[in-house]
N, C-alpha and C positions, 0 to 999 in steps of 0.2 A: 503494500501498498504506499502510496506517497498522498502530498499535501498540497494543493492549492491557496495558495494568500492572493486573499480578492480584498482590494483595500474600495473605502468610501473618502470621501471628501465633502462635509458638510457647513455648510453656513447655517450656525443657530440663532442668529440675527432675522436672514430671511427665509430660514426655514426650508429651503433645499440644497439636495446634495447632488451630487456629481453621479454619472453613469460608474456602477461598480465596477473596476477594474482589475483580471486577473495580471497576475506580477508572476514574473520568469524568474527562476526556472522552480520547477517542480521540489517538492523540500521530500526530505527521508522520513522526518519524524515531525509529529505534531510541534514536540517543543522547538526543532531550528525555524519549523514555521512561524511559530506565536513571536517569537526572538527578532525574529526580521523583522516582523508586521510590526513590534512598538517600535526596530532601532528605524526601517522606512519611514515609518507616520513621525518620529523625533527629527529626520533629516527633512522631509517634507517642509513640517511648519518650520525652519531653519532657512528655510531656502527662501520660503512667501518674505521670510521677515515680518518681524515684529506688529509695525501698523497697519500692514494687509492682514493676520490674524486676528488684532486687537479691532481693529474697526470693523469687520467682518463676524467676530465671532466663529471662526475658525475651527472645526473640529473634525478631525481623522478617525473613523473605524475600521476595521477590517477582520475577517475571518480568515479561517483556515477550514479546505471542507477536504473532505477526505476522496480521494480519486483510484479506484480499482482498475489498475495495469496487468493486462494479463498477458 
């Protein structure tokens, strides 16, 4: 089994979210997927900058989906 990271960027101010995006590569464990999810979320917020994040109340969520590869 592998795990697929899906990230969603939302504005709490406007109540809108981006289309969920599948991230690559697939991960070999849920732990690896979750860890990368937190790190990529932090990196994305950092790249957006404090002003954009604060002014739009940006939040990022993610999930790790099980992928069965035969």
